[in-house]
N, CA and C atoms of all chains as a GROMACS GRO file, in nm:
protein
  564
    1MET      N    1  -0.324   1.289   0.701
    1MET     CA    2  -0.378   1.136   0.681
    1MET      C    3  -0.397   1.067   0.578
    2VAL      N    4  -0.390   1.002   0.565
    2VAL     CA    5  -0.357   0.948   0.419
    2VAL      C    6  -0.489   0.827   0.411
    3GLY      N    7  -0.537   0.761   0.504
    3GLY     CA    8  -0.686   0.670   0.536
    3GLY      C    9  -0.635   0.562   0.677
    4LYS      N   10  -0.725   0.432   0.670
    4LYS     CA   11  -0.721   0.392   0.796
    4LYS      C   12  -0.726   0.244   0.723
    5PHE      N   13  -0.656   0.161   0.830
    5PHE     CA   14  -0.735   0.037   0.805
    5PHE      C   15  -0.760  -0.012   0.888
    6THR      N   16  -0.873  -0.108   0.766
    6THR     CA   17  -1.048  -0.155   0.834
    6THR      C   18  -1.010  -0.279   0.900
    7LYS      N   19  -1.096  -0.318   0.973
    7LYS     CA   20  -1.078  -0.405   1.075
    7LYS      C   21  -1.005  -0.560   0.980
    8THR      N   22  -1.101  -0.530   0.879
    8THR     CA   23  -1.031  -0.710   0.828
    8THR      C   24  -0.950  -0.670   0.687
    9GLY      N   25  -0.824  -0.544   0.754
    9GLY     CA   26  -0.720  -0.565   0.665
    9GLY      C   27  -0.704  -0.486   0.554
   10LYS      N   28  -0.776  -0.450   0.509
   10LYS     CA   29  -0.805  -0.368   0.374
   10LYS      C   30  -0.786  -0.198   0.417
   11PHE      N   31  -0.736  -0.171   0.344
   11PHE     CA   32  -0.739   0.027   0.357
   11PHE      C   33  -0.830   0.088   0.271
   12ARG      N   34  -0.876   0.182   0.343
   12ARG     CA   35  -0.961   0.254   0.281
   12ARG      C   36  -0.917   0.451   0.279
   13ILE      N   37  -0.909   0.506   0.167
   13ILE     CA   38  -0.807   0.625   0.159
   13ILE      C   39  -0.931   0.739   0.208
   14ASN      N   40  -0.921   0.837   0.260
   14ASN     CA   41  -0.952   0.963   0.366
   14ASN      C   42  -0.960   1.061   0.266
   15LEU      N   43  -1.047   1.094   0.272
   15LEU     CA   44  -1.058   1.282   0.191
   15LEU      C   45  -0.954   1.322   0.216
   16THR      N   46  -0.894   1.326   0.349
   16THR     CA   47  -0.757   1.425   0.379
   16THR      C   48  -0.674   1.388   0.299
   17ALA      N   49  -0.669   1.255   0.227
   17ALA     CA   50  -0.540   1.219   0.112
   17ALA      C   51  -0.528   1.284  -0.036
   18LEU      N   52  -0.675   1.382  -0.018
   18LEU     CA   53  -0.702   1.427  -0.198
   18LEU      C   54  -0.585   1.497  -0.191
   19ASP      N   55  -0.555   1.622  -0.142
   19ASP     CA   56  -0.422   1.708  -0.132
   19ASP      C   57  -0.310   1.654  -0.230
   20LEU      N   58  -0.238   1.505  -0.135
   20LEU     CA   59  -0.141   1.390  -0.215
   20LEU      C   60  -0.204   1.368  -0.344
   21LEU      N   61  -0.331   1.303  -0.370
   21LEU     CA   62  -0.369   1.217  -0.435
   21LEU      C   63  -0.358   1.322  -0.608
   22ALA      N   64  -0.424   1.430  -0.581
   22ALA     CA   65  -0.452   1.549  -0.618
   22ALA      C   66  -0.312   1.563  -0.747
   23GLN      N   67  -0.211   1.575  -0.673
   23GLN     CA   68  -0.079   1.624  -0.662
   23GLN      C   69  -0.011   1.505  -0.792
   24HIS      N   70  -0.033   1.397  -0.790
   24HIS     CA   71   0.012   1.277  -0.864
   24HIS      C   72  -0.106   1.166  -0.903
   25ALA      N   73  -0.242   1.287  -0.954
   25ALA     CA   74  -0.322   1.193  -1.006
   25ALA      C   75  -0.281   1.095  -1.148
   26ARG      N   76  -0.326   1.008  -1.174
   26ARG     CA   77  -0.281   0.990  -1.297
   26ARG      C   78  -0.388   0.946  -1.409
   27TYR      N   79  -0.510   0.983  -1.375
   27TYR     CA   80  -0.615   0.988  -1.445
   27TYR      C   81  -0.732   1.089  -1.354
   28LYS      N   82  -0.762   1.168  -1.440
   28LYS     CA   83  -0.841   1.291  -1.400
   28LYS      C   84  -0.963   1.293  -1.485
   29VAL      N   85  -1.038   1.397  -1.395
   29VAL     CA   86  -1.198   1.430  -1.459
   29VAL      C   87  -1.233   1.564  -1.420
   30TRP      N   88  -1.290   1.669  -1.504
   30TRP     CA   89  -1.277   1.768  -1.502
   30TRP      C   90  -1.445   1.754  -1.504
   31ILE      N   91  -1.511   1.806  -1.421
   31ILE     CA   92  -1.684   1.834  -1.407
   31ILE      C   93  -1.767   1.973  -1.450
   32LYS      N   94  -1.838   1.996  -1.519
   32LYS     CA   95  -1.893   2.107  -1.517
   32LYS      C   96  -1.932   2.186  -1.410
   33PRO      N   97  -1.960   2.323  -1.406
   33PRO     CA   98  -2.023   2.342  -1.310
   33PRO      C   99  -2.171   2.314  -1.262
   34ASN      N  100  -2.282   2.244  -1.344
   34ASN     CA  101  -2.356   2.180  -1.288
   34ASN      C  102  -2.318   2.062  -1.188
   35GLY      N  103  -2.268   1.996  -1.220
   35GLY     CA  104  -2.220   1.892  -1.105
   35GLY      C  105  -2.150   1.938  -1.015
   36VAL      N  106  -2.108   2.018  -0.990
   36VAL     CA  107  -2.059   1.998  -0.853
   36VAL      C  108  -2.047   2.043  -0.694
   37MET      N  109  -2.191   2.069  -0.738
   37MET     CA  110  -2.302   2.012  -0.612
   37MET      C  111  -2.328   1.964  -0.585
   38PRO      N  112  -2.398   1.824  -0.724
   38PRO     CA  113  -2.443   1.740  -0.606
   38PRO      C  114  -2.305   1.683  -0.572
   39LEU      N  115  -2.209   1.644  -0.655
   39LEU     CA  116  -2.066   1.578  -0.619
   39LEU      C  117  -2.040   1.575  -0.431
   40LEU      N  118  -2.042   1.768  -0.422
   40LEU     CA  119  -2.002   1.862  -0.282
   40LEU      C  120  -2.129   1.745  -0.200
   41TYR      N  121  -2.265   1.761  -0.255
   41TYR     CA  122  -2.381   1.691  -0.163
   41TYR      C  123  -2.345   1.504  -0.139
   42GLY      N  124  -2.233   1.470  -0.212
   42GLY     CA  125  -2.228   1.285  -0.188
   42GLY      C  126  -2.282   1.219  -0.304
   43GLY      N  127  -2.326   1.284  -0.409
   43GLY     CA  128  -2.368   1.230  -0.499
   43GLY      C  129  -2.279   1.178  -0.581
   44SER      N  130  -2.262   1.056  -0.727
   44SER     CA  131  -2.200   0.994  -0.780
   44SER      C  132  -2.171   1.131  -0.959
   45VAL      N  133  -2.061   1.142  -1.004
   45VAL     CA  134  -2.043   1.182  -1.113
   45VAL      C  135  -2.125   1.158  -1.205
   46LEU      N  136  -2.263   1.206  -1.256
   46LEU     CA  137  -2.306   1.178  -1.377
   46LEU      C  138  -2.246   1.219  -1.490
   47LYS      N  139  -2.300   1.144  -1.638
   47LYS     CA  140  -2.213   1.146  -1.773
   47LYS      C  141  -2.208   1.272  -1.791
   48ALA      N  142  -2.328   1.375  -1.790
   48ALA     CA  143  -2.420   1.487  -1.826
   48ALA      C  144  -2.325   1.615  -1.743
   49HIS      N  145  -2.214   1.560  -1.621
   49HIS     CA  146  -2.142   1.671  -1.535
   49HIS      C  147  -1.982   1.666  -1.610
   50VAL      N  148  -1.947   1.540  -1.717
   50VAL     CA  149  -1.856   1.567  -1.734
   50VAL      C  150  -1.844   1.659  -1.822
   51ALA      N  151  -1.698   1.673  -1.777
   51ALA     CA  152  -1.670   1.821  -1.849
   51ALA      C  153  -1.522   1.782  -1.968
   52ARG      N  154  -1.460   1.690  -1.911
   52ARG     CA  155  -1.298   1.635  -2.012
   52ARG      C  156  -1.322   1.472  -1.957
   53PHE      N  157  -1.227   1.432  -1.996
   53PHE     CA  158  -1.156   1.315  -1.903
   53PHE      C  159  -1.013   1.274  -1.959
   54SER      N  160  -0.957   1.223  -1.831
   54SER     CA  161  -0.836   1.204  -1.885
   54SER      C  162  -0.882   1.029  -2.081
   55GLU      N  163  -0.778   1.021  -2.089
   55GLU     CA  164  -0.760   0.967  -2.230
   55GLU      C  165  -0.712   0.831  -2.154
   56ASP      N  166  -0.806   0.695  -2.216
   56ASP     CA  167  -0.723   0.556  -2.191
   56ASP      C  168  -0.740   0.537  -2.065
   57CYS      N  169  -0.857   0.576  -2.000
   57CYS     CA  170  -0.881   0.562  -1.864
   57CYS      C  171  -0.991   0.440  -1.862
   58GLY      N  172  -0.931   0.341  -1.772
   58GLY     CA  173  -0.997   0.201  -1.819
   58GLY      C  174  -1.101   0.193  -1.683
   59GLU      N  175  -1.201   0.087  -1.729
   59GLU     CA  176  -1.290   0.057  -1.573
   59GLU      C  177  -1.234   0.026  -1.460
   60ASN      N  178  -1.350   0.076  -1.354
   60ASN     CA  179  -1.313   0.057  -1.243
   60ASN      C  180  -1.181   0.147  -1.180
   61ALA      N  181  -1.119   0.240  -1.245
   61ALA     CA  182  -0.960   0.308  -1.220
   61ALA      C  183  -0.977   0.396  -1.152
   62GLY      N  184  -0.920   0.411  -1.042
   62GLY     CA  185  -0.878   0.553  -1.015
   62GLY      C  186  -0.884   0.693  -1.036
   63VAL      N  187  -0.993   0.797  -1.038
   63VAL     CA  188  -0.985   0.908  -1.079
   63VAL      C  189  -0.995   0.982  -0.971
   64VAL      N  190  -0.932   1.144  -0.957
   64VAL     CA  191  -0.942   1.256  -0.892
   64VAL      C  192  -1.013   1.293  -0.968
   65ILE      N  193  -1.140   1.386  -0.893
   65ILE     CA  194  -1.255   1.472  -0.961
   65ILE      C  195  -1.189   1.663  -0.953
   66TYR      N  196  -1.191   1.727  -1.067
   66TYR     CA  197  -1.171   1.850  -1.082
   66TYR      C  198  -1.284   1.922  -1.165
   67ASP      N  199  -1.284   2.073  -1.024
   67ASP     CA  200  -1.399   2.153  -1.161
   67ASP      C  201  -1.315   2.246  -1.223
   68GLN      N  202  -1.354   2.332  -1.289
   68GLN     CA  203  -1.350   2.373  -1.403
   68GLN      C  204  -1.202   2.464  -1.420
   69ASN      N  205  -1.212   2.550  -1.274
   69ASN     CA  206  -1.083   2.577  -1.255
   69ASN      C  207  -0.947   2.492  -1.176
   70ASP      N  208  -0.978   2.388  -1.232
   70ASP     CA  209  -0.859   2.259  -1.140
   70ASP      C  210  -0.880   2.264  -1.026
   71THR      N  211  -0.937   2.244  -0.947
   71THR     CA  212  -0.948   2.259  -0.806
   71THR      C  213  -1.021   2.078  -0.770
   72PRO      N  214  -0.907   2.047  -0.703
   72PRO     CA  215  -0.954   1.916  -0.684
   72PRO      C  216  -1.061   1.891  -0.549
   73LEU      N  217  -1.189   1.811  -0.632
   73LEU     CA  218  -1.292   1.793  -0.531
   73LEU      C  219  -1.332   1.697  -0.452
   74GLY      N  220  -1.275   1.594  -0.492
   74GLY     CA  221  -1.303   1.452  -0.473
   74GLY      C  222  -1.255   1.324  -0.513
   75PHE      N  223  -1.251   1.268  -0.502
   75PHE     CA  224  -1.196   1.089  -0.576
   75PHE      C  225  -1.290   1.025  -0.628
   76GLY      N  226  -1.298   0.931  -0.663
   76GLY     CA  227  -1.373   0.815  -0.700
   76GLY      C  228  -1.345   0.737  -0.783
   77VAL      N  229  -1.409   0.591  -0.852
   77VAL     CA  230  -1.370   0.480  -0.988
   77VAL      C  231  -1.479   0.509  -1.066
   78THR      N  232  -1.392   0.502  -1.183
   78THR     CA  233  -1.475   0.526  -1.273
   78THR      C  234  -1.563   0.379  -1.307
   79ALA      N  235  -1.663   0.421  -1.328
   79ALA     CA  236  -1.772   0.312  -1.360
   79ALA      C  237  -1.778   0.217  -1.457
   80ARG      N  238  -1.745   0.330  -1.569
   80ARG     CA  239  -1.700   0.272  -1.753
   80ARG      C  240  -1.577   0.296  -1.827
   81SER      N  241  -1.528   0.255  -1.885
   81SER     CA  242  -1.360   0.293  -1.939
   81SER      C  243  -1.423   0.427  -2.041
   82SER      N  244  -1.283   0.495  -2.053
   82SER     CA  245  -1.334   0.617  -2.104
   82SER      C  246  -1.413   0.646  -2.232
   83ALA      N  247  -1.361   0.530  -2.328
   83ALA     CA  248  -1.430   0.500  -2.470
   83ALA      C  249  -1.566   0.492  -2.434
   84GLN      N  250  -1.656   0.384  -2.331
   84GLN     CA  251  -1.748   0.362  -2.310
   84GLN      C  252  -1.826   0.468  -2.307
   85ILE      N  253  -1.756   0.542  -2.185
   85ILE     CA  254  -1.849   0.642  -2.162
   85ILE      C  255  -1.909   0.771  -2.239
   86ALA      N  256  -1.833   0.783  -2.334
   86ALA     CA  257  -1.904   0.849  -2.453
   86ALA      C  258  -2.040   0.813  -2.526
   87LYS      N  259  -2.034   0.683  -2.511
   87LYS     CA  260  -2.174   0.606  -2.552
   87LYS      C  261  -2.285   0.617  -2.444
   88LEU      N  262  -2.242   0.679  -2.315
   88LEU     CA  263  -2.340   0.620  -2.222
   88LEU      C  264  -2.470   0.715  -2.252
   89ASP      N  265  -2.605   0.725  -2.165
   89ASP     CA  266  -2.680   0.819  -2.199
   89ASP      C  267  -2.656   0.956  -2.034
   90PRO      N  268  -2.717   1.010  -2.101
   90PRO     CA  269  -2.648   1.157  -2.024
   90PRO      C  270  -2.640   1.104  -1.851
   91THR      N  271  -2.795   1.057  -1.814
   91THR     CA  272  -2.821   1.011  -1.654
   91THR      C  273  -2.720   0.943  -1.601
   92SER      N  274  -2.642   0.838  -1.708
   92SER     CA  275  -2.561   0.767  -1.602
   92SER      C  276  -2.482   0.762  -1.581
   93ILE      N  277  -2.442   0.674  -1.462
   93ILE     CA  278  -2.349   0.758  -1.355
   93ILE      C  279  -2.196   0.685  -1.410
   94ALA      N  280  -2.060   0.812  -1.422
   94ALA     CA  281  -1.915   0.797  -1.484
   94ALA      C  282  -1.848   0.776  -1.378
   95VAL      N  283  -1.875   0.830  -1.285
   95VAL     CA  284  -1.818   0.774  -1.199
   95VAL      C  285  -1.844   0.798  -1.031
   96HIS      N  286  -1.807   0.669  -0.964
   96HIS     CA  287  -1.854   0.621  -0.822
   96HIS      C  288  -1.793   0.693  -0.727
   97ARG      N  289  -1.864   0.816  -0.643
   97ARG     CA  290  -1.814   0.895  -0.554
   97ARG      C  291  -1.711   0.774  -0.459
   98GLN      N  292  -1.578   0.847  -0.376
   98GLN     CA  293  -1.528   0.748  -0.311
   98GLN      C  294  -1.530   0.869  -0.164
   99ALA      N  295  -1.457   0.988  -0.204
   99ALA     CA  296  -1.461   1.075  -0.121
   99ALA      C  297  -1.511   1.220  -0.182
  100ASP      N  298  -1.580   1.343  -0.102
  100ASP     CA  299  -1.557   1.488  -0.134
  100ASP      C  300  -1.558   1.564  -0.065
  101ALA      N  301  -1.501   1.671  -0.094
  101ALA     CA  302  -1.481   1.771   0.001
  101ALA      C  303  -1.547   1.805   0.082
  102GLY      N  304  -1.697   1.784   0.043
  102GLY     CA  305  -1.841   1.829   0.117
  102GLY      C  306  -1.870   1.722   0.256
  103GLU      N  307  -1.760   1.618   0.255
  103GLU     CA  308  -1.709   1.534   0.379
  103GLU      C  309  -1.645   1.640   0.483
  104TYR      N  310  -1.587   1.760   0.479
  104TYR     CA  311  -1.572   1.806   0.583
  104TYR      C  312  -1.644   1.880   0.642
  105LEU      N  313  -1.756   1.919   0.562
  105LEU     CA  314  -1.874   1.959   0.674
  105LEU      C  315  -1.989   1.854   0.740
  106ARG      N  316  -2.028   1.734   0.631
  106ARG     CA  317  -2.142   1.649   0.650
  106ARG      C  318  -2.011   1.551   0.772
  107GLU      N  319  -1.934   1.535   0.779
  107GLU     CA  320  -1.868   1.377   0.854
  107GLU      C  321  -1.752   1.494   0.939
  108GLU      N  322  -1.781   1.595   0.969
  108GLU     CA  323  -1.715   1.709   1.059
  108GLU      C  324  -1.690   1.623   1.217
  109ASP      N  325  -1.785   1.601   1.267
  109ASP     CA  326  -1.743   1.509   1.379
  109ASP      C  327  -1.692   1.421   1.375
  110THR      N  328  -1.662   1.320   1.304
  110THR     CA  329  -1.619   1.183   1.270
  110THR      C  330  -1.488   1.192   1.234
  111LEU      N  331  -1.474   1.299   1.128
  111LEU     CA  332  -1.358   1.295   1.042
  111LEU      C  333  -1.250   1.260   1.126
  112PHE      N  334  -1.229   1.326   1.207
  112PHE     CA  335  -1.075   1.297   1.264
  112PHE      C  336  -1.042   1.191   1.354
  113THR      N  337  -1.184   1.152   1.404
  113THR     CA  338  -1.181   1.068   1.532
  113THR      C  339  -1.081   0.924   1.540
  114THR      N  340  -1.060   0.905   1.647
  114THR     CA  341  -0.992   0.761   1.621
  114THR      C  342  -1.096   0.619   1.640
  115MET      N  343   0.300   0.519   1.769
  115MET     CA  344   0.306   0.503   1.583
  115MET      C  345   0.468   0.459   1.570
  116ARG      N  346   0.402   0.359   1.454
  116ARG     CA  347   0.514   0.237   1.385
  116ARG      C  348   0.528   0.255   1.226
  117SER      N  349   0.646   0.231   1.187
  117SER     CA  350   0.637   0.229   1.010
  117SER      C  351   0.564   0.102   0.979
  118LEU      N  352   0.478   0.095   0.858
  118LEU     CA  353   0.418  -0.020   0.859
  118LEU      C  354   0.487  -0.135   0.791
  119THR      N  355   0.417  -0.224   0.852
  119THR     CA  356   0.472  -0.420   0.806
  119THR      C  357   0.458  -0.413   0.663
  120GLU      N  358   0.493  -0.502   0.610
  120GLU     CA  359   0.520  -0.523   0.446
  120GLU      C  360   0.415  -0.563   0.412
  121GLU      N  361   0.318  -0.604   0.479
  121GLU     CA  362   0.172  -0.660   0.402
  121GLU      C  363   0.108  -0.551   0.403
  122GLU      N  364   0.136  -0.432   0.508
  122GLU     CA  365   0.049  -0.271   0.536
  122GLU      C  366   0.040  -0.260   0.410
  123THR      N  367   0.246  -0.232   0.411
  123THR     CA  368   0.300  -0.174   0.293
  123THR      C  369   0.213  -0.171   0.134
  124ARG      N  370   0.191  -0.354   0.162
  124ARG     CA  371   0.158  -0.341  -0.030
  124ARG      C  372  -0.030  -0.321  -0.028
  125THR      N  373  -0.058  -0.314   0.104
  125THR     CA  374  -0.237  -0.278   0.093
  125THR      C  375  -0.198  -0.174   0.012
  126LEU      N  376  -0.182  -0.071   0.115
  126LEU     CA  377  -0.136   0.044   0.106
  126LEU      C  378  -0.111   0.089  -0.062
  127PHE      N  379  -0.008   0.041  -0.082
  127PHE     CA  380   0.040   0.098  -0.216
  127PHE      C  381  -0.012   0.053  -0.359
  128THR      N  382  -0.103  -0.059  -0.349
  128THR     CA  383  -0.198  -0.107  -0.448
  128THR      C  384  -0.295  -0.004  -0.422
  129LYS      N  385  -0.349   0.050  -0.332
  129LYS     CA  386  -0.486   0.142  -0.316
  129LYS      C  387  -0.424   0.265  -0.401
  130LEU      N  388  -0.293   0.299  -0.351
  130LEU     CA  389  -0.301   0.454  -0.367
  130LEU      C  390  -0.257   0.433  -0.512
  131ALA      N  391  -0.169   0.335  -0.536
  131ALA     CA  392  -0.108   0.363  -0.725
  131ALA      C  393  -0.228   0.297  -0.835
  132SER      N  394  -0.373   0.265  -0.759
  132SER     CA  395  -0.503   0.275  -0.874
  132SER      C  396  -0.536   0.392  -0.876
  133TYR      N  397  -0.505   0.512  -0.801
  133TYR     CA  398  -0.499   0.671  -0.826
  133TYR      C  399  -0.436   0.735  -0.895
  134THR      N  400  -0.284   0.682  -0.835
  134THR     CA  401  -0.149   0.804  -0.896
  134THR      C  402  -0.060   0.737  -0.991
  135GLY      N  403  -0.103   0.567  -0.991
  135GLY     CA  404   0.002   0.492  -1.167
  135GLY      C  405   0.128   0.510  -1.081
  136ARG      N  406   0.233   0.524  -1.180
  136ARG     CA  407   0.373   0.502  -1.160
  136ARG      C  408   0.449   0.665  -1.048
  137SER      N  409   0.356   0.736  -1.074
  137SER     CA  410   0.397   0.877  -0.985
  137SER      C  411   0.398   0.825  -0.826
  138LEU      N  412   0.357   0.744  -0.797
  138LEU     CA  413   0.386   0.668  -0.663
  138LEU      C  414   0.484   0.664  -0.612
  139ASN      N  415   0.579   0.627  -0.739
  139ASN     CA  416   0.737   0.607  -0.649
  139ASN      C  417   0.807   0.773  -0.607
  140SER      N  418   0.739   0.869  -0.653
  140SER     CA  419   0.805   1.062  -0.618
  140SER      C  420   0.785   1.048  -0.488
  141LEU      N  421   0.661   0.957  -0.418
  141LEU     CA  422   0.594   1.014  -0.285
  141LEU      C  423   0.719   0.953  -0.206
  142ILE      N  424   0.813   0.842  -0.255
  142ILE     CA  425   0.848   0.796  -0.157
  142ILE      C  426   0.993   0.782  -0.196
  143THR      N  427   1.038   0.894  -0.288
  143THR     CA  428   1.193   0.941  -0.326
  143THR      C  429   1.181   1.078  -0.242
  144PRO      N  430   1.331   1.127  -0.196
  144PRO     CA  431   1.356   1.266  -0.133
  144PRO      C  432   1.348   1.346  -0.242
  145ALA      N  433   1.278   1.415  -0.197
  145ALA     CA  434   1.297   1.555  -0.302
  145ALA      C  435   1.410   1.638  -0.282
  146GLU      N  436   1.427   1.734  -0.427
  146GLU     CA  437   1.518   1.794  -0.452
  146GLU      C  438   1.618   1.852  -0.338
  147ASP      N  439   1.519   1.874  -0.254
  147ASP     CA  440   1.614   2.009  -0.135
  147ASP      C  441   1.630   1.875  -0.029
  148GLY      N  442   1.610   1.744  -0.022
  148GLY     CA  443   1.656   1.647   0.055
  148GLY      C  444   1.550   1.626   0.166
  149SER      N  445   1.437   1.656   0.198
  149SER     CA  446   1.369   1.636   0.236
  149SER      C  447   1.258   1.544   0.177
  150MET      N  448   1.232   1.433   0.320
  150MET     CA  449   1.143   1.305   0.264
  150MET      C  450   1.006   1.315   0.339
  151SER      N  451   0.928   1.233   0.273
  151SER     CA  452   0.805   1.221   0.375
  151SER      C  453   0.800   1.031   0.404
  152VAL      N  454   0.790   1.005   0.522
  152VAL     CA  455   0.720   0.884   0.504
  152VAL      C  456   0.583   0.843   0.550
  153PHE      N  457   0.567   0.725   0.578
  153PHE     CA  458   0.436   0.657   0.581
  153PHE      C  459   0.383   0.588   0.720
  154ARG      N  460   0.348   0.650   0.823
  154ARG     CA  461   0.377   0.593   0.977
  154ARG      C  462   0.224   0.567   1.022
  155LEU      N  463   0.220   0.450   1.105
  155LEU     CA  464   0.051   0.411   1.147
  155LEU      C  465   0.100   0.458   1.298
  156GLN      N  466  -0.063   0.470   1.333
  156GLN     CA  467  -0.062   0.595   1.450
  156GLN      C  468  -0.231   0.510   1.461
  157GLY      N  469  -0.182   0.400   1.548
  157GLY     CA  470  -0.349   0.342   1.592
  157GLY      C  471  -0.411   0.266   1.440
  158SER      N  472  -0.497   0.281   1.377
  158SER     CA  473  -0.568   0.214   1.279
  158SER      C  474  -0.520   0.336   1.152
  159ARG      N  475  -0.469   0.414   1.171
  159ARG     CA  476  -0.439   0.528   1.082
  159ARG      C  477  -0.355   0.561   0.998
  160VAL      N  478  -0.308   0.585   0.894
  160VAL     CA  479  -0.159   0.613   0.832
  160VAL      C  480  -0.180   0.710   0.794
  161TYR      N  481  -0.091   0.790   0.825
  161TYR     CA  482  -0.029   0.941   0.814
  161TYR      C  483   0.085   0.926   0.733
  162TYR      N  484   0.076   1.020   0.617
  162TYR     CA  485   0.220   1.063   0.558
  162TYR      C  486   0.290   1.223   0.558
  163VAL      N  487   0.396   1.174   0.621
  163VAL     CA  488   0.437   1.294   0.702
  163VAL      C  489   0.554   1.276   0.681
  164ASN      N  490   0.608   1.400   0.707
  164ASN     CA  491   0.786   1.438   0.693
  164ASN      C  492   0.835   1.377   0.761
  165LYS      N  493   0.977   1.372   0.763
  165LYS     CA  494   1.051   1.227   0.828
  165LYS      C  495   1.085   1.270   0.944
  166GLU      N  496   1.124   1.407   0.932
  166GLU     CA  497   1.181   1.464   1.050
  166GLU      C  498   1.092   1.489   1.161
  167ILE      N  499   0.958   1.511   1.099
  167ILE     CA  500   0.844   1.544   1.243
  167ILE      C  501   0.798   1.438   1.238
  168ALA      N  502   0.858   1.306   1.161
  168ALA     CA  503   0.819   1.158   1.201
  168ALA      C  504   0.903   1.110   1.328
  169ASN      N  505   1.043   1.154   1.306
  169ASN     CA  506   1.151   1.110   1.406
  169ASN      C  507   1.111   1.195   1.520
  170LEU      N  508   1.085   1.318   1.529
  170LEU     CA  509   1.092   1.406   1.678
  170LEU      C  510   0.945   1.346   1.745
  171SER      N  511   0.891   1.274   1.682
  171SER     CA  512   0.705   1.264   1.724
  171SER      C  513   0.709   1.137   1.861
  172VAL      N  514   0.867   1.022   1.774
  172VAL     CA  515   0.875   0.939   1.858
  172VAL      C  516   0.916   0.958   2.072
  173SER      N  517   0.950   1.107   2.074
  173SER     CA  518   0.960   1.133   2.172
  173SER      C  519   0.846   1.133   2.287
  174PHE      N  520   0.744   1.128   2.238
  174PHE     CA  521   0.587   1.108   2.352
  174PHE      C  522   0.529   0.998   2.318
  175PRO      N  523   0.520   0.968   2.415
  175PRO     CA  524   0.463   0.810   2.447
  175PRO      C  525   0.333   0.768   2.329
  176ARG      N  526   0.293   0.663   2.272
  176ARG     CA  527   0.240   0.651   2.188
  176ARG      C  528   0.033   0.666   2.210
  177GLU      N  529   0.039   0.625   2.384
  177GLU     CA  530  -0.124   0.622   2.398
  177GLU      C  531  -0.143   0.783   2.433
  178SER      N  532  -0.070   0.869   2.470
  178SER     CA  533  -0.110   1.029   2.461
  178SER      C  534  -0.086   1.096   2.348
  179LYS      N  535  -0.104   1.022   2.206
  179LYS     CA  536  -0.076   1.083   2.093
  179LYS      C  537  -0.168   1.045   2.025
  180LEU      N  538  -0.241   1.180   1.958
  180LEU     CA  539  -0.316   1.202   1.895
  180LEU      C  540  -0.322   1.195   1.702
  181LEU      N  541  -0.218   1.274   1.729
  181LEU     CA  542  -0.217   1.246   1.528
  181LEU      C  543  -0.074   1.333   1.569
  182PHE      N  544  -0.013   1.348   1.424
  182PHE     CA  545   0.105   1.432   1.366
  182PHE      C  546   0.110   1.474   1.278
  183GLY      N  547   0.211   1.596   1.243
  183GLY     CA  548   0.196   1.667   1.131
  183GLY      C  549   0.214   1.778   1.077
  184PHE      N  550   0.181   1.846   0.932
  184PHE     CA  551   0.171   1.991   1.000
  184PHE      C  552   0.028   2.025   1.012
  185PHE      N  553  -0.005   2.139   1.068
  185PHE     CA  554  -0.188   2.218   1.019
  185PHE      C  555  -0.174   2.320   0.950
  186VAL      N  556  -0.218   2.369   0.855
  186VAL     CA  557  -0.207   2.502   0.816
  186VAL      C  558  -0.329   2.533   0.857
  187ILE      N  559  -0.365   2.652   0.912
  187ILE     CA  560  -0.500   2.725   0.935
  187ILE      C  561  -0.509   2.819   0.838
  188VAL      N  562  -0.637   2.859   0.748
  188VAL     CA  563  -0.608   2.970   0.664
  188VAL      C  564  -0.676   3.050   0.730
   0.00000   0.00000   0.00000
């Protein structure tokens, strides 16, 4: 499943599309081990968690989030462009989370319901 | 299950393109072995599914269908 259309006609990408996105991702962000758990519990990616970032990535661009072993963990939207992120202080948000693999447990009851 | 309307396709591809960029094209062109996957709508949900499976699934009435595609159990 890629996602669903909302009643207002917008499209929302579901976590189950992660595999698809990960294979074709344009912008990627790799996070350090200390950022993995916060992400899997539904938190955003902070600047302190970022290990590596795709270059020339704009603001509000879609990114796929990987851990250090290149395992896709989720996806989100960048809060700042990759050039600006370098100047941020460590506690500010770098990537707003859209979906993360923790949803398989947290949303287990509703993930596949119609 | 049905294929997407033009407007739905536009909404979907705009959204997907923000993640995939140009490689979105490789999603909708046939693979080297000739297999191809398509986007199909069932209720409000969109599935990306092998075309053969999608064609087979039309044999089942829409109301009784929950989802279709591959399930890999590890």
